[in-house]
C-alpha positions in Angstrom: 212.6 91.1 -56.2 212.6 87.3 -56.6 211.5 85.8 -60.2 208.7 83.8 -60.8 208.1 81.6 -64.0 205.6 79.7 -64.6 204.8 76.5 -66.7 203.6 78.5 -69.9 206.1 81.6 -69.5 209.0 78.7 -69.3 207.4 76.3 -72.2 207.3 79.9 -74.5 210.4 80.9 -73.7 211.5 77.6 -75.3 210.1 77.8 -78.1 211.5 81.1 -79.1 214.7 80.8 -77.7 214.3 83.3 -74.9 216.6 83.1 -72.1 216.0 83.9 -68.4 219.2 86.2 -68.7 217.1 88.4 -70.7 214.2 88.7 -69.2 216.2 89.8 -66.9 217.5 92.5 -68.6 213.3 92.9 -69.8 212.7 93.7 -66.3 215.7 96.0 -65.1 216.3 98.0 -68.0 212.8 98.0 -69.9 212.6 99.9 -72.7 208.0 100.7 -72.1 205.9 99.0 -69.7 201.9 99.2 -70.3 200.0 98.2 -66.8 197.3 95.7 -68.5 195.4 96.1 -65.4 195.0 93.5 -62.4 198.6 93.7 -61.4 199.7 92.3 -64.6 201.6 94.3 -67.2 203.4 94.2 -70.4 207.7 95.4 -70.0 209.6 96.1 -73.2 213.2 96.3 -74.4 214.6 95.2 -77.8 217.6 93.0 -77.7 220.0 91.5 -79.8 217.5 92.4 -83.1 214.5 91.0 -81.9 212.0 93.1 -79.9 210.9 90.8 -77.2 207.4 91.5 -74.7 207.2 89.6 -71.7 203.2 89.5 -69.2 204.6 89.7 -65.6 202.6 89.8 -62.1 203.9 91.7 -59.9 202.7 90.0 -55.7 204.4 90.3 -53.2 207.9 92.0 -54.1 208.2 89.3 -56.8 207.8 88.8 -60.2 205.7 86.0 -62.1 206.6 86.0 -65.4 203.3 84.6 -67.6 204.9 85.0 -70.8 207.1 85.8 -73.3 206.5 86.8 -76.6 209.5 88.2 -79.9 207.1 90.9 -82.0 208.5 92.3 -84.9 209.7 95.5 -85.0 
């Protein structure tokens, strides 16, 4: 599966200083997954004293990264 980043996701990643490597780690080994409907998901993971939530869609064997935020623990 490949990872495709939306413009919105890249903007949020820059603003919140979330790297592509961190996104890949959340996708490959999430602490928790949540189905939010319409083939969209929240993936959660604690990385480097931060708790990240990635919003993504899975389409045609691709991960479409929609947004990335840092949540409070």
